[in-house]
N, C-alpha and C positions, 0 to 999 in steps of 0.2 A: 461336355456332352450336352447337346441340345435336347430339351424336353419336348417330346412330340406334342403338337398343338391339340390333337384330338384327345390325348390323355388328359391334358389340362382342362379342356372343355368338359369332359365327362365328370371329372372331379368336382368342378365348380357347379355343374348342374345338380349333382347330388347335394351339395351344400346349400344352394340357393332355393331348392324346392321346399325344404323344411316340411311344414305340415300343410302346405298350400299347393296350388296348381303348378305344373311343370312348364307352363307357357310363359316365356319371359319376353321383355320388351327392351330392345336395343341393348347396347353394351355400356350405357351409363353416361358418357360424357360427349361423344361425337356422334351426331345424328346425320350429318351430310357433309359433302366436300364443297368448299367454296372455290372461287377462282384462285389459281395459284398466285402467290404473292400477297395474299390478303390474310387477315387473322382477326383475333378478338382478345381484348384484355378484360379480366374480371377483377373486382375488388370486393372484399368483405372481411369477415372475421370467423374465427373458430374458438369455441369455448370448451374447456375440459373440466367437468365436475367429478370429483372423486369423493366417495364416502369415507370420512375420517372420524372414527369414534374417539380418537385421542384429542380432537379439537372441540372446543366449546360449541362451535357452530355446527358440528357434526359433519362438515364437509369442507372441501377445499376446491376453489374455482380459479382456473387460470384462463385468461382470454388473450388471444393473439390476433394480430392483423394478418391478413393473407391476400396475396396477389397471385393470379393465375393467368397465363397467356397461352393461346394455341395459335400456331401459324402454319400456313402452307408455304414451304420454302424450296420447292423444286419438284420437277417431274422427270421420270425416266422409265424406259422399258426394262423390266427385270423378270426373271423366272420365279414363279411361285406355284407350288402344287403341280409341277411338271409342265407349266405353260408360261411362255413369255407374254406379259401383259402390262398395261399401263399401271404405274405405281406412283405414289406421291410421298415426298418427304414431309413429315409433320413434326413440328417442334413444340414441345410443351414445357413450360417453365413455371415452377411454383416457389414463391417466397413466403415464408412464415416467420413472424417475429414481432418485436415491439415497434409500434408506429411512432415516428418522430417527424420533425419539420422537414427532414431530408428524405422522408419515405420510410419504408420498413427496413429495420436492421435485422437481417436473418441470422447473424452470428456465424460461427464456423460450420454449422450443420443444418441451418434452416432454409437452405436453397437447394433445389433439385431441378435438373434440366434433362429432358429426354429428346432424342432425335431419332425417329424411326421411319423406315421406308415401308409403306403400307400398300397392299393391292387395292386399287380404287374400287374393284368389284366387291370388296368386303366391308366397305363403309355403308352400312344399312341402318335404316330406322325401324326395320321389321324385326320380329321376334326370332326369325331363323332365316338362313340363306336358302337358295333353291334346292340344296341337297339336304335340307331339314336339319342342318347343324345349328344348334342354338347360338344366337348372336350375343355371346357372353363376354368374350374378350376380343381385342383387335389383333388379328394375325399380322405378323411383320416379316418382311424379307430379311432385313437386318436392322440393327439399331445400336445406339450408343447412349450413355448416360453419364452424368456427373453429379455427385452429391457434395454440396458445400465447396470447399476449396480442393477437393481430392482430384486425382487425375481422371481424365475421360476413359471410360471402360466400355467394352462391347457388351451388348445385351445378349446373353446366351439362349434365353428362351425364345420360342417361336411365336409368342404373342405377348401383348402388353395388357396388364390389368390396371384399371384406374383406381379401384378401391383396394386398400384405404390410403395408399401413399400419396396419390395425386389428388383425389377428392373422395368425399364420403358418399357420393351417389353410387348406388348398386344397380342390379338388374332385376326389375320389379315384376312379379307375377301379376298379370291382369290389372294394369294400372287403371284407376278410376279417372274418367274425364270429368274434372270439376267444372270446367268451362271450355267450350269449343273455341271461343274467342275472348281474349282478355288482354289488357295492357298492364304488364307487371311493372312494379316500381324498380328502377335501376339507378346506377350511378352515372349513366351517360347524360351529359349536359345537353339540353335542347334536343333530345332524341326520345322517341317512343317506339315500341315494337308491338305488333299484333301477334299474340301467341296463344297456343293451346295449353291450358293449365291442367296438368296431370298430377295425380296423387298415387304413390306406390308404397308398398310395405313388404318387407322380407323378415321372416322369423326363422332363426337357426337355433334349434334346441337339442341339447344333450342331457343325459341324466343329471349332470352336475352344473350345467350352465345354460343360459339362454341369452341370445342377442337379438334385439329388435331394431330394425332400421326403417324409419318412416321418412318420406320425402314428398315435398311439393316441388314440381319443376315445370318450367314454362318453355315449350318447344316452338321454334319459329323458323321460317325460311328467311327472315330479314336479318339474321345474325349469322356470320360465318360459323360453320360447324353445328349450328342449330339450337343453342341454348341461350335464353335471355336472363334467366334467374333460377336459382335453386335454394331450397331450405331443407336441411337434413337434421334429424335427431337420431342418434344411435345410443341405445341403452344396453348395458351389460348387467346381467343378474347371475347370482350363484346360489347354490344350496348343496346340502349333502346328497350324494347320489342315491342314497336309499330312502330319502324322504319324498313326500308327495309334491306335486307341482305348486301347490299354494304356499310352499315354503321358500320360493324364490324371493330374494331380496336384492335391491339395487346395489351395484358395486361402483359403477361409473356411468356418466352420460356425456356424450360429445354432441354439440350442436354446431352447425356450420351454415352460414348464409353468404351467398355469393351472387353478384349481378354484374351485368355489362358495365364497364367504365368507358371503353373506347373501342371503336372499330379501326382496324389497321389496314393501311394501304402500303404498297411497296415494302412488304415485310421481308426481312432478311434474317438469316440464321445467326445465332449467337454462339453456337457450339462448334468449336473447331475440331474436326475429326482427325485423329492421328493417322499419319501415313505409314 
């Protein structure tokens, strides 16, 4: 059974609002559509810090290398929301693991790949579409995914969420413009990008837990799909549900930094869709 996309959006709006404004900015990872057959590769790392009272250091930190690519791999007319319209096949691949001379070793579960057919009209950098539906997740006509070495499976939901499986960027209320024009540091050799530097924050709080996600991200028209770099810190805290808020204590923190490594031309799909 496919989950109605409007139901998903309403649930996520409730979560994302927290104690702040309900106005959101974009859906996290994709801000624009490039020419078909192009794409972008990112490189960086993700670090997981967990509070461990059983260790002398008081914490355990694990750091992994990460690669992420986004490609436009086809166009077609398809029906979405009762109307036949231009749609785009977008393929997203994430590898996470230990870095070596031969690249990242993702092991049996550290690789994920998604191929989704997206209505071109729903790829927006705005906070909501013309019907005032918050731009939180990316609606899809159909899609497929593969995790590790498992079989390719259809995506049953009517939208794809990027957080937290694909990246740790979220949908930020009222992002602060740190700089209207800035050149972020990236992994791209002999290339630089003029970008808008934004800062966002989302706090989701319940009586017994609190999650804080803070990000710096650089949006530009010079990179396919719109992002040159991002830095995210996600902190999770806990307390007894009956105690006051000043009793929250850190349980874990995840930090992620990613930047452009290479722009792609003549991009082709890697995911073979079963017939």
